[in-house]
N, C-alpha and C positions, 0 to 999 in steps of 0.2 A: 504493500499499499504506499502511496506516495500522496502527503498531504501539503497544499499550500500553506504558507506561513498564517496563522489566526490573526487578521487585521486587527480587530478589536483588542486582542490581549497584547499585541506588540505595541499598539498605540498606548494603551494603559500602562505599559512597562516603562514607557518614557516618563510618565507625569504622575501617576496614581500616588506615588509616596512622595512627591516633590511639590506639586501644586499646592497652593494653599487652599484652593476651594474645588472641589470636585462637584461640578455642576452636571456632570453626566452620568453619575453613579446609577446602576440600575436596581440597587437594592434600597431597603427602608433603613433607618436609623437602627444601628446596631446597640448593644448593651454590653456591659461586664458580665463575666462569670458570676461575680459577687451579686449583682443586681438580679440575675437569674435565679441564684440560689436562694435570695431572700423571699422568692414568691411562695415558697412553701416550708413550713417549720419542718426543722429536722434535715432539710436536704443538703445543707453544707456538711453536716456529719456523715450522711450517707455517701456524699461525694468523696469524702475523706478515704471511706472504706471501698471505695471502687476497685475491683480485681482488675488488674491490668493484663489478663492472659487474653488468649484469642477469644473472639467472639463468633456467634453463628453466622456462617456464610450469608444466609437470607436475610439476617437482621435480627436483633433482640425481639424475642416473640412478644413482649409487651409493647414494644415500640411499633412493631407491625400492626398489632391491635388497635393502638391509638390512631395510627394513620388509616387504618380501614373504618374507623368510626367517622372519618370526613367524608366517606362514600356511603350510597345506599344499598349497592348490591354486591359489595366486595367484602370478602373474609381475610382474616390476618394472613392465611396461606396463600392468598392472591395478591400478596405485596411483597416486593423484592427492594430490598434497601441497597443504595450505593453510596458511594463517596462523592456526593454532590450530583448536581443533574448532568454535569459533563461526562461522568462515567457511564450514567445510565443512557445517553443519547449513544455513545461510542458502543456500548454494549449491545442495544437494540440493533444498530444498524451492521454489526459485524456478524451477530448471531442469526438474524433473520433475512439478511440480504445476500445475494451473490451477484458476481458480474454478469451483465447482460439483463439484470432486472431494471424495470422501468419505475421511477419514484416521481411522484407529483409534490412540490414542496411550496408551500405557503411563502411568498416573498415580497418585501425584503425581510431577512430572518437572521437569527443568530447563525453564525457560520457553520457551526458543526452539522445543523439541521439539512444542509445540502452537502457540505464538503466531504464529509465521511462517506457518503454515499457514492460520491464521484471518485473518491479514493479507492473504493472497494471495486470499481468498474461498473457501476450502475450507470443508466442514462437518466439525467434528471431533467425535468421539466419544471420551470420556475413559475409558480401561479402569482403572477405580478399582481400588486394593488398598488393604486395611486392617490397621491395627495389631493388631486381635484376631485376625485370621486369619494372623498371622505375615508380612503383605504378600504373600501367595500370589496369583499369577494364576489366574483363574477361566477356564478354557478354553470353558465352556458359555457365558459371556457374550460371548467373542469370536466363537464360532459364529454366536451369534444375532445379532450385530451386522453381521457382513459382508454388504454388498448389492451389487447390480449396478454402482453407481457409486463403489464403494471402491476406490481407487487405491493406497493405502499402509497399511502397518502399522509402528508405531515402537515399537520395544521397548528398554530400557535394562537391561543386565545385566552385571556387578554393578550394583546400582541406586543412582542418586543420587535421593533423599537416604537412603534406608532401609538400604542395605548387603544388600538381598534378593539371593539367588543362587538361580535356579531350578533344578530338577533337569535331567538329560540328557533323561529321557523327555518332560518338558514341553517342553523346547526343540524336541525332535523333532516333538511334536505340534504346536507353532506353525508350525514348517516346512511341515508336511503341510497345515495350513490355507492358509498363504500359498500353495503351490504349486497347491493345488486351484483356488483363485479367481484365481490368476495376478497376485498382489499384489506390489507393491515392497516389500521388508522393509527397514527402515532400522535397524540395530542398534548403538545406542551402547555401546562396549565399551571406553570410556576407562579403567575401573579393572581390566580384564583383566591377568593375572599377579599381582593382589595378593590371591588367595585364601589364606586361612590354611591350608587343606589343598589341595595341588596336585590331590590326587585328585578334588576338586570341580570343576576347571577346566572350562568348557564349550568346546567348539570354536567358533572364529569362525563367525559366520553366513554369511559368504561362501564359506567352505570347504563348507558344507552344501547351501547353495540358490543356485541360478544367478541369482536376481534379488535377491539380498541386498547390501546395502551395509554393510559394517562400518566404523566409525568409531573412530579410535584418535587419541592425541595424546600428547606428550611431557610434559604438564603434571601428571598425576595420579599414575599409578604410578611414573613416572621422576622426579617432583619437579622438573621444569624448566619451569615455566609461562613463565618470561621469554623462553625461544627462541622462543615463539609458532609452533611447528611442530606440526600436526595433519595427519591424512591420512583418506582413505577408501580401502577396497579392494573392488572387486567383478569378478565374472565376466562382467558384463553389458555388452558394448561400447557399445550405445546409451545407457546411463546414463552411463558414463564420458565418452563425446563430448559429451552435453548439458553435463554439468558442467564439462568442460574448455571448452567455448565460453562458458559464463555466468561462468567465473572470470575471462575476459578484461574483465569490467566490474567486478571486484572488485579484488583486490590485483595482477592479472596474474601477478606471479612472487613468490617468497619472498625473505627476507633472506639473504644469501650467508653472512654469519657465522653466523646462526642454523642455516642447513643444515650448515655445517663441523662446529658443535658438535653437532648432533643426530646426525650420522654417528658422531662420536667416541663419544656415549653409547651409541648401538646397538651400537657394536663391543664395548662393556663392559657390556652391558645386565644379564647375570648378576649381577656385582658391584653395580651401582646397584640393581637391584630387591631383590637380597638384603638390602642394606643398609635399604631402606625397609621391607621385610617385617619385618626385626627390629625396627625402631621401632614399627610398627603392632601387632607381636604382644604386645611389652612393655606399649604402653599400653593395649591391650584388657585385660590382666590387671587393670591399675590401674583402668580403668572398671568391671570386673566387681565388683571389691571396693568401689568407691565407690558404685555404685547398690544393692549389698545393704545397705550401712549407711544408705542413704536411700531405702529401698524405700517408706516411707510417703509419700515426697513424688513420686516418678518411676516409671513404667513403663520397662522397659528391656528390648529385646529385642537380644541382642548380635549383630552382623552376621557373616557368614560370609566376606565379601569386601570389599575396598575399604578406604578410610580415613575414613569417614563414617558416622553412625548418626542414627536419627530418633526419640530417646525422646520421652515425653510427660510433662506434669504430672498429679499425681493431686489436686493441691490445687486450689482454686476460682479462683486468680488467673489470669488471662488471660495467656498467654505474651508477648504485647507488652509488657504492663506487667512481667513477670518480667525479660525480657532487657534492657529499659530500665533497671531499678534495677540489676541486675547490672553493666551496662557503666559506668554512671555512678558508682556506689560503688566498684567493685573492679577496673575497667578490664578486664573479662573480656567478651568478645563472643561470644554466641550468636546463631544465625540462628533468628528466630520461624519458624514453619510457615506463618504467615499470608502470607509473602512468595511461598510457593507456592501460595497460595489454598487452604490446607487447614487449616480449623478454627482453634481458639484455643488447642490444648494442645501439640502437637508442636514440637519445635525440631531444628534440624540441629546435630551436635556432630561436629567433626573430630578426629581422634586420629592424624595421620600427622606431627606435629612433635615435636621433641624436648624442647620446653618444656611439654609437657602436664602433668608432675607440678606445677610451679609454679601453673598454670592452675587445676588442680583444687585446690590447696590454698587459693586465693582463693576459688573456688566453695564449698568446704567452709566457710570463715569466713563467707562470706555467709549460708549457710543456717543456721549455728549462731546468727548474730545476727538473723535475720529469721524462721525457723522452729523455734524451739527444741523 
């Protein structure tokens, strides 16, 4: 397998730990181990006694049970825990796809969702969405692109990087197309539970379709990326068995301290998600006002879910140059859309962190100085 450099990660490697303001982070506000442990009496003492031997390859049984409770039709033994979402994506692609398979991928997207399939030797069709259409998915395009050798469909909702959230009827139509052609459906749902209006929340794909694989992680909605705990949930036993077998060549098992802390977080998921949703909602109001003030410079489509958005420049300057000048002059990092191989105008903006007001102030100052 030959993989191209991971554009997002290579860009982040340049600035993530040096830029003062990360205005492009995809996760929500993190917390300390101590803050997490204080959520439950006795947790700190139990953590001190955590055994540091090998863990179960499929994941701690209690952790799998807690994860399964976020679904309606998933049992604990239908959950497979991984070291983050990245490992789960890599595992699915390698365990279930082969050279010559055809894969349709919701696009733009996190690079792993198409790059790994291409590296395996699959033919990938990008199911492109566009800003001028509100990033809406075109069902007619999907129907036209399915062919006999199509093996899998990859969707991501709530969407990275746009914040797009499809409707319930559209989700049902996608499931019907996948079922009609007996496709594997890989559904990246790492921002689920972070909808601004809970009434807009979609059911997990694995609850709706027997050949669906739902991806979850502690990193985004929960704001705990340092745990490196992700998972897949599926009602297809052949998929789970294949992935469990391939995982033996990856991490084999997960970090015992991370699994302990993930269990603790999931027992208090309402409090953690509620706290992060409050940050996101407050910041989104600030962004609406900011982009209204600067509507001559930016196009802005407010996302309905998640903690990221994908605005674009109206001015002629290429987005790479804009982002470079901003981080060098003001210490504010935005992620240019070129790392998604997506034109020269869009950029990813993250609004899940508490310091967004300070970052916006620096961006405001940069615009005043350079685009009066």
